[in-house]
C-alpha positions, 0 to 999 in steps of 0.5 A, a space after each residue: 704041632 700036634 694042634 695042626 695034624 688035627 686040623 689036617 685030619 678034620 680037613 680030611 674030613 674022616 667023621 668017625 674021628 672027629 669027636 676024638 680029634 676035638 677032644 685030643 685038641 682040647 686037652 691039649 689046649 688045656 694042658 697049654 693053659 696049665 702050663 702058663 704057655 699063654 704067648 704060644 697057645 695064642 700064637 697057635 691059636 691065631 695060626 690056627 684061625 688062619 688055617 681054618 679060614 684058608 682051607 675052609 673057603 677053599 673049594 666050592 661051598 665055603 660056608 660048609 668048608 668053614 663050618 668043617 673047620 672053624 666050628 671044630 676049632 672054636 670047639 677045642 679052644 672052647 673045651 681047652 679054655 675050660 679046662 684051663 679057666 682056673 688058672 686064666 681068669 685069675 691071671 687075666 683080672 691080675 694081669 690087668 693091674 701089671 706091666 704088661 697090660 700097657 702094651 710097652 713092647 711095640 718095638 721090643 725084640 724086633 729084628 733089624 734087616 740086617 739081623 735077618 743074615 743070622 739066618 745063615 750065621 750060627 751066632 753065639 749071642 741069645 735073645 734075638 738071635 735065638 728066634 731066627 736061627 734054624 740052622 743051615 740044613 733047615 734053611 736048605 729044604 726051607 729054600 726047596 719048598 718054594 719049588 713046590 707048587 701044587 701043595 695047599 697045605 705047603 702054601 699055607 706054612 709058606 704065608 705063614 712063615 712070610 707074615 711072622 717074619 714081616 711081623 717081626 721087623 723093626 718098625 712093622 705096620 703089621 705088629 703096629 696093628 696087632 698090638 691094638 686088639 684085645 690081649 694082643 695088646 700085652 705082647 712083649 716083643 715083635 720077634 717072639 712071633 718067630 716061634 711060629 714062623 719057625 714051626 712053620 719053617 719045620 713043616 716046610 723043611 718036611 715038606 721040602 725034603 719030601 719033595 726032594 727025596 720023590 724027586 731023587 727017585 723020579 729023575 734027580 738030575 733034573 733037581 741038582 742044578 738047582 740043589 749046586 746054585 742054592 748051596 752056592 748062593 748061601 757060600 757067597 753070603 757065608 764069605 760074605 759074612 766071614 770078610 765082614 765079621 771075621 771073628 764069626 768065622 768059626 761059626 759060619 765054617 761050622 755052618 758050612 760043614 753041616 751044609 755041605 754034608 747034607 748035599 753030599 748025602 742028598 747027591 750020593 746016598 741013593 736009598 731013600 730012608 737012608 738018606 732021610 736017616 742021615 739028614 735027620 741025624 746031623 739036623 739033630 745034631 746041629 740043633 744040639 750044637 746050636 742049643 749048646 752054643 747059645 746057652 753055655 755061657 749062662 749054663 749053671 750046675 744044678 747042684 746051685 739049685 739044690 742048696 739055698 743061698 748063703 744070704 738065706 739064713 742071714 736074711 730069715 732072722 728077719 721077718 719083716 719086709 726088705 728091700 735089697 739095695 743097689 742089686 744089678 739090673 733084670 736077668 743075668 745079676 741079681 746081686 753083684 756091685 763090686 768086690 774088692 780085690 776080688 772082681 769078676 773077669 770082664 764079661 764072665 756071665 758064668 762068674 757073675 751068674 753063679 755069684 748071683 745064684 748064690 746069694 740073691 737069686 730069682 724068685 728069692 722070696 717065694 723059695 725061701 720063705 723072705 719077704 721081700 719087695 724086689 721081684 723079677 716079676 713082669 705081673 708085678 703091679 705097675 703102680 708099685 713098680 712105679 714106686 720101686 723104680 723111683 727108689 732105684 731097684 731094676 723095677 720096669 716102670 711101664 707107661 705113665 711111671 718114671 724112666 727106668 734109671 740106667 743101670 749100666 756101670 759107669 767106672 770113672 778112672 779111680 774105680 767108683 761106681 757112679 751108678 751105685 752112687 746116684 741110686 744111693 742119693 734117690 734113696 736118701 732123698 726118698 726115705 720117707 717113701 720107703 717108709 710109706 711102703 712099709 720096709 722095714 730093713 735095707 739089705 746090703 753090702 755098701 754101707 751108708 756112710 761109705 766115703 763116697 755117699 753124701 749125705 750119710 743116712 742115718 739108720 741103725 745097723 741090727 744084722 752084719 755078716 760075712 757071707 762066703 762066695 763060693 765059684 766053681 768049687 773055690 772061695 773066692 771071697 766074702 760078701 759084707 752083708 749088712 742089714 739096716 733098720 728102716 726105724 720109720 716104717 708103717 706097720 701092715 695097718 695104721 690110722 693115717 690123716 687124709 691130706 686129699 681125696 682125688 680121682 684117679 691113681 695117677 692123680 693120687 702118684 702125682 700128688 703123693 710124689 709132690 708132697 715128697 712121699 709124706 700126704 695120704 691121698 685117697 681116690 674117693 668119690 663123695 667121700 666124707 669130710 677129709 678126716 685130719 685126725 690120727 688119734 687112736 690104736 692099732 694092734 697086729 693080731 695076726 700078719 700072714 700069706 693072705 690075711 692080717 688080722 689087727 684091732 682097732 680103737 679110736 674116740 672118732 672115725 679114721 682111715 686104716 691104711 693097708 700096706 699090701 698091693 691094691 690088687 683085685 682079690 683083696 677083701 677088707 671086714 670090720 667085725 665081720 661085715 665087709 667094707 668098701 676098699 679105697 686106694 691110697 697113693 695109687 698103691 695101697 688099700 685102706 678102709 674107713 673105721 667108725 668110732 669105738 672098737 673094732 677087729 678089722 680082717 683083710 683077707 685075700 679071695 681067690 674065687 672073687 677074682 671070678 666077679 664079672 665086674 672084674 672079669 669085664 671092667 679090670 678094675 
């Protein structure tokens, strides 16, 4: 919001403030980058560019007008980007390998025309509705802003609001064009542009209120019929909603109370400052109630975050890579299948989320140092997410990958969870994939010898515990946690026989899948003859975050596979000399090791992410 105040001041042309305004704007943008507010900053950059064009081209000297606004705007974002460069460059480079780089959200979070009614209805739902509902008092003043015809600022923000609304509607050709642009092709949801739309609406609210109150000083009687008309129209919409959706009556009545209160204040309070204070107060109260209503179903006690989940002490005993099995889908439930006899109440999200946070909360591995492949991360390597999706995890496989499995529970009359059974079958068929990925342990609350599972997976149990589940201060059940040892899992670095050389990660993925996840397919042009032998020894000297050290010994040249994500930043060294890395089966790096005894280092180099070849090519 301050950015547009700065642009407004620059438009008015106070040269004494110009330097400090640009510096302040640059600091704000830099702060935005550092807080990883990527989308809002890009939204505001687009709206700011529109502001500069709209006002710069007005008047008799358009070139001078553009220079007065566009040049400072460029300077603001240049300064801000320089401040945030240490975070922006690595994030951009890594994002090229991520699910976000595929632009898969052309229709995601788009608004259906009927959902525009949520402008008038205080819905308890989250998601799209949260992008739409501004509050009835805000809607009232937004409508009144359309009576202001001569104010250029009002005209600009009105168009910003209408354009962002058009961008957000499902099937919008505007959004389809936008996501074809660089950077914007990573945008996931159309309706998220309503963040800018709501900001524009807030500006219009201010102008509308000011206009209305100034009119009352002159001749309020002229605008009172319009006020009654608008209120009547909104009242009819409310009544229609009540008739069509009787369950929403409480929400609609609450909105009507706020609207009626605003009308009474505007109609009877003669003092401008007192009326303004009263309207601001009820608008703030309405916002608090809206925020609470949207978020109450998922509000969790802070104490849950202050304590480690009960599973941590159990999992910390095992330092190798583990994969939790049969966990639920994305945001709301991180660990829940079914408990017997203690099932959560139907649609009780608070219960379910409390249960999830106590067992398997977001950022589990980062917070508690538990090595783990199951990460809810939009920047996750697309190719690894595709592999995990093959195992039935909740990962979202982007363009070119497998269809995401249906995670909705399908319950038969006997209460059997068929989605879990399906995931188990996938795991049983693709156990060799888990070995290739280096997954040493499976964490599950369902035993592999469960009577509904067939065929059985024959792996040893190396740990088991009853983890107490306490919800709302009461112990409701114990989670029977089991840890299975995946005996065939590969080491962090190992010699492998190369099955074939391929030209792309897509070819490697398809060939690997066709082989039953047993082949090694290396992306390499003009490489030496295919290395069939696997003789030789590898010994891991050190394995830590960002560094693997190994000793190798072989009589002939061998190919060494490194079981970490193939991402920019990893570099390989043989006897302290850097060597070229190749991508294996679309997900892991690997190197050719000459005969003899060698010391191999795989090291993650943050500063290598600033290489121009990575920044401009993305590979």
